[in-house]
N, CA, C and O atoms as a GROMACS GRO file, in nm:
protein
  240
    1MET      N    1  12.718  -6.086 -12.359
    1MET     CA    2  12.671  -6.124 -12.190
    1MET      C    3  12.557  -6.074 -12.169
    1MET      O    4  12.548  -5.956 -12.203
    2ALA      N    5  12.453  -6.128 -12.118
    2ALA     CA    6  12.320  -6.090 -12.077
    2ALA      C    7  12.321  -5.967 -11.995
    2ALA      O    8  12.426  -5.952 -11.934
    3LYS      N    9  12.238  -5.881 -11.978
    3LYS     CA   10  12.214  -5.791 -11.889
    3LYS      C   11  12.086  -5.843 -11.808
    3LYS      O   12  11.984  -5.890 -11.858
    4VAL      N   13  12.115  -5.824 -11.658
    4VAL     CA   14  12.029  -5.887 -11.555
    4VAL      C   15  12.004  -5.766 -11.462
    4VAL      O   16  12.088  -5.681 -11.434
    5TRP      N   17  11.879  -5.773 -11.419
    5TRP     CA   18  11.842  -5.648 -11.312
    5TRP      C   19  11.750  -5.717 -11.239
    5TRP      O   20  11.715  -5.832 -11.265
    6VAL      N   21  11.701  -5.639 -11.131
    6VAL     CA   22  11.579  -5.669 -11.054
    6VAL      C   23  11.503  -5.541 -11.054
    6VAL      O   24  11.568  -5.440 -11.027
    7ASP      N   25  11.396  -5.530 -11.076
    7ASP     CA   26  11.308  -5.378 -11.072
    7ASP      C   27  11.244  -5.369 -10.953
    7ASP      O   28  11.268  -5.449 -10.863
    8ASP      N   29  11.158  -5.274 -10.940
    8ASP     CA   30  11.125  -5.227 -10.802
    8ASP      C   31  10.997  -5.320 -10.758
    8ASP      O   32  10.944  -5.305 -10.648
    9SER      N   33  10.961  -5.404 -10.839
    9SER     CA   34  10.854  -5.476 -10.797
    9SER      C   35  10.896  -5.579 -10.694
    9SER      O   36  10.810  -5.633 -10.625
   10CYS      N   37  11.010  -5.604 -10.682
   10CYS     CA   38  11.070  -5.720 -10.593
   10CYS      C   39  10.999  -5.705 -10.443
   10CYS      O   40  11.001  -5.598 -10.381
   11ILE      N   41  10.946  -5.810 -10.402
   11ILE     CA   42  10.887  -5.821 -10.275
   11ILE      C   43  10.961  -5.873 -10.148
   11ILE      O   44  10.904  -5.892 -10.041
   12GLY      N   45  11.091  -5.892 -10.170
   12GLY     CA   46  11.199  -5.959 -10.087
   12GLY      C   47  11.192  -6.084 -10.050
   12GLY      O   48  11.240  -6.123  -9.944
   13CYS      N   49  11.123  -6.171 -10.148
   13CYS     CA   50  11.096  -6.327 -10.115
   13CYS      C   51  11.208  -6.418 -10.115
   13CYS      O   52  11.193  -6.538 -10.092
   14GLU      N   53  11.332  -6.360 -10.145
   14GLU     CA   54  11.482  -6.433 -10.153
   14GLU      C   55  11.463  -6.519 -10.247
   14GLU      O   56  11.574  -6.523 -10.300
   15ALA      N   57  11.384  -6.604 -10.314
   15ALA     CA   58  11.373  -6.706 -10.410
   15ALA      C   59  11.510  -6.695 -10.493
   15ALA      O   60  11.594  -6.785 -10.496
   16CYS      N   61  11.519  -6.582 -10.557
   16CYS     CA   62  11.657  -6.549 -10.636
   16CYS      C   63  11.760  -6.594 -10.588
   16CYS      O   64  11.830  -6.678 -10.645
   17VAL      N   65  11.784  -6.545 -10.473
   17VAL     CA   66  11.890  -6.559 -10.368
   17VAL      C   67  11.914  -6.694 -10.344
   17VAL      O   68  12.023  -6.741 -10.376
   18ASP      N   69  11.815  -6.775 -10.284
   18ASP     CA   70  11.823  -6.914 -10.280
   18ASP      C   71  11.873  -7.020 -10.395
   18ASP      O   72  11.932  -7.128 -10.396
   19ALA      N   73  11.819  -6.937 -10.487
   19ALA     CA   74  11.858  -6.995 -10.635
   19ALA      C   75  12.002  -6.997 -10.687
   19ALA      O   76  12.059  -7.102 -10.714
   20VAL      N   77  12.053  -6.886 -10.701
   20VAL     CA   78  12.175  -6.854 -10.746
   20VAL      C   79  12.238  -6.711 -10.651
   20VAL      O   80  12.249  -6.597 -10.697
   21PRO      N   81  12.273  -6.751 -10.516
   21PRO     CA   82  12.352  -6.693 -10.424
   21PRO      C   83  12.469  -6.598 -10.489
   21PRO      O   84  12.508  -6.490 -10.446
   22ASP      N   85  12.503  -6.650 -10.576
   22ASP     CA   86  12.659  -6.576 -10.616
   22ASP      C   87  12.615  -6.477 -10.712
   22ASP      O   88  12.703  -6.399 -10.748
   23VAL      N   89  12.476  -6.460 -10.771
   23VAL     CA   90  12.450  -6.358 -10.866
   23VAL      C   91  12.361  -6.235 -10.779
   23VAL      O   92  12.374  -6.114 -10.794
   24PHE      N   93  12.275  -6.302 -10.690
   24PHE     CA   94  12.185  -6.211 -10.627
   24PHE      C   95  12.194  -6.218 -10.463
   24PHE      O   96  12.216  -6.318 -10.394
   25GLN      N   97  12.169  -6.076 -10.419
   25GLN     CA   98  12.194  -6.078 -10.253
   25GLN      C   99  12.086  -5.992 -10.218
   25GLN      O  100  12.033  -5.925 -10.307
   26MET      N  101  12.039  -5.983 -10.078
   26MET     CA  102  11.927  -5.902 -10.021
   26MET      C  103  12.002  -5.773  -9.999
   26MET      O  104  12.117  -5.792  -9.959
   27GLU      N  105  11.960  -5.619 -10.019
   27GLU     CA  106  11.983  -5.530  -9.956
   27GLU      C  107  11.845  -5.431  -9.917
   27GLU      O  108  11.768  -5.398 -10.008
   28ASP      N  109  11.827  -5.399  -9.812
   28ASP     CA  110  11.712  -5.308  -9.786
   28ASP      C  111  11.608  -5.401  -9.785
   28ASP      O  112  11.509  -5.336  -9.751
   29GLY      N  113  11.574  -5.524  -9.803
   29GLY     CA  114  11.460  -5.602  -9.825
   29GLY      C  115  11.445  -5.627  -9.965
   29GLY      O  116  11.345  -5.683 -10.010
   30LYS      N  117  11.526  -5.594 -10.028
   30LYS     CA  118  11.515  -5.611 -10.188
   30LYS      C  119  11.614  -5.678 -10.235
   30LYS      O  120  11.726  -5.663 -10.185
   31ALA      N  121  11.591  -5.775 -10.354
   31ALA     CA  122  11.681  -5.842 -10.410
   31ALA      C  123  11.786  -5.751 -10.532
   31ALA      O  124  11.740  -5.688 -10.628
   32LYS      N  125  11.922  -5.764 -10.498
   32LYS     CA  126  11.978  -5.690 -10.626
   32LYS      C  127  12.109  -5.813 -10.676
   32LYS      O  128  12.148  -5.918 -10.625
   33VAL      N  129  12.146  -5.735 -10.797
   33VAL     CA  130  12.222  -5.817 -10.869
   33VAL      C  131  12.356  -5.751 -10.825
   33VAL      O  132  12.384  -5.632 -10.820
   34VAL      N  133  12.439  -5.872 -10.792
   34VAL     CA  134  12.584  -5.810 -10.725
   34VAL      C  135  12.694  -5.884 -10.828
   34VAL      O  136  12.813  -5.853 -10.824
   35ASN      N  137  12.649  -5.973 -10.909
   35ASN     CA  138  12.734  -6.060 -10.981
   35ASN      C  139  12.680  -6.132 -11.109
   35ASN      O  140  12.678  -6.254 -11.124
   36PRO      N  141  12.636  -6.038 -11.201
   36PRO     CA  142  12.577  -6.108 -11.322
   36PRO      C  143  12.650  -6.255 -11.365
   36PRO      O  144  12.582  -6.355 -11.387
   37GLU      N  145  12.780  -6.252 -11.372
   37GLU     CA  146  12.833  -6.358 -11.409
   37GLU      C  147  12.870  -6.497 -11.299
   37GLU      O  148  12.946  -6.590 -11.325
   38GLY      N  149  12.815  -6.482 -11.212
   38GLY     CA  150  12.811  -6.578 -11.118
   38GLY      C  151  12.749  -6.707 -11.129
   38GLY      O  152  12.763  -6.790 -11.039
   39ALA      N  153  12.687  -6.728 -11.224
   39ALA     CA  154  12.605  -6.839 -11.262
   39ALA      C  155  12.552  -6.812 -11.418
   39ALA      O  156  12.518  -6.707 -11.472
   40SER      N  157  12.558  -6.945 -11.465
   40SER     CA  158  12.477  -6.928 -11.611
   40SER      C  159  12.367  -6.857 -11.656
   40SER      O  160  12.292  -6.800 -11.576
   41LEU      N  161  12.349  -6.853 -11.772
   41LEU     CA  162  12.252  -6.772 -11.803
   41LEU      C  163  12.141  -6.843 -11.788
   41LEU      O  164  12.044  -6.785 -11.740
   42GLU      N  165  12.130  -6.984 -11.826
   42GLU     CA  166  12.034  -7.066 -11.783
   42GLU      C  167  11.997  -7.081 -11.633
   42GLU      O  168  11.876  -7.086 -11.612
   43GLU      N  169  12.068  -7.089 -11.539
   43GLU     CA  170  12.072  -7.076 -11.399
   43GLU      C  171  11.973  -6.944 -11.350
   43GLU      O  172  11.873  -6.950 -11.279
   44ILE      N  173  12.033  -6.825 -11.411
   44ILE     CA  174  11.970  -6.694 -11.415
   44ILE      C  175  11.832  -6.694 -11.450
   44ILE      O  176  11.743  -6.652 -11.376
   45LYS      N  177  11.815  -6.747 -11.574
   45LYS     CA  178  11.680  -6.749 -11.617
   45LYS      C  179  11.581  -6.835 -11.538
   45LYS      O  180  11.468  -6.794 -11.514
   46GLU      N  181  11.618  -6.934 -11.505
   46GLU     CA  182  11.581  -7.021 -11.407
   46GLU      C  183  11.517  -6.971 -11.264
   46GLU      O  184  11.427  -7.028 -11.203
   47ALA      N  185  11.588  -6.843 -11.225
   47ALA     CA  186  11.567  -6.783 -11.092
   47ALA      C  187  11.454  -6.711 -11.152
   47ALA      O  188  11.342  -6.748 -11.119
   48ALA      N  189  11.468  -6.596 -11.248
   48ALA     CA  190  11.384  -6.526 -11.317
   48ALA      C  191  11.216  -6.583 -11.320
   48ALA      O  192  11.116  -6.523 -11.283
   49GLU      N  193  11.228  -6.714 -11.375
   49GLU     CA  194  11.103  -6.775 -11.372
   49GLU      C  195  11.070  -6.809 -11.281
   49GLU      O  196  10.947  -6.818 -11.276
   50ALA      N  197  11.132  -6.844 -11.174
   50ALA     CA  198  11.089  -6.874 -11.007
   50ALA      C  199  11.043  -6.742 -10.925
   50ALA      O  200  10.995  -6.752 -10.812
   51CYS      N  201  11.059  -6.629 -10.985
   51CYS     CA  202  11.033  -6.506 -10.892
   51CYS      C  203  10.871  -6.493 -10.904
   51CYS      O  204  10.811  -6.487 -11.012
   52PRO      N  205  10.824  -6.489 -10.804
   52PRO     CA  206  10.676  -6.463 -10.808
   52PRO      C  207  10.624  -6.333 -10.825
   52PRO      O  208  10.502  -6.319 -10.818
   53THR      N  209  10.702  -6.226 -10.848
   53THR     CA  210  10.642  -6.087 -10.901
   53THR      C  211  10.718  -6.060 -11.046
   53THR      O  212  10.706  -5.953 -11.106
   54GLU      N  213  10.795  -6.165 -11.092
   54GLU     CA  214  10.862  -6.125 -11.233
   54GLU      C  215  10.939  -5.995 -11.204
   54GLU      O  216  10.931  -5.899 -11.281
   55SER      N  217  11.009  -5.993 -11.100
   55SER     CA  218  11.106  -5.869 -11.110
   55SER      C  219  11.234  -5.869 -11.164
   55SER      O  220  11.289  -5.764 -11.197
   56ILE      N  221  11.304  -6.019 -11.180
   56ILE     CA  222  11.373  -6.028 -11.261
   56ILE      C  223  11.381  -6.016 -11.377
   56ILE      O  224  11.329  -6.108 -11.440
   57LYS      N  225  11.447  -5.904 -11.459
   57LYS     CA  226  11.481  -5.916 -11.602
   57LYS      C  227  11.628  -5.962 -11.654
   57LYS      O  228  11.734  -5.956 -11.593
   58VAL      N  229  11.603  -6.007 -11.780
   58VAL     CA  230  11.709  -6.035 -11.856
   58VAL      C  231  11.699  -6.023 -11.987
   58VAL      O  232  11.598  -6.059 -12.046
   59GLU      N  233  11.794  -5.975 -12.041
   59GLU     CA  234  11.808  -5.911 -12.172
   59GLU      C  235  11.934  -5.983 -12.234
   59GLU      O  236  12.046  -5.987 -12.183
   60GLU      N  237  11.898  -6.036 -12.346
   60GLU     CA  238  12.022  -6.118 -12.400
   60GLU      C  239  12.093  -6.022 -12.520
   60GLU      O  240  12.193  -6.062 -12.580
   0.00000   0.00000   0.00000
């Protein structure tokens, strides 16, 4: 299972929440991982690539 997290550079744009809402949710204006198994690894990687600040980290 891959490890997924959002670092402190998140600007709260919600792109990841829009892409995979079962994995990411907003909390205090920042994205956080709530269910790393809520989408396929491919979907999570796509959300990470769409992040404008490269805040989403995926470690396989």
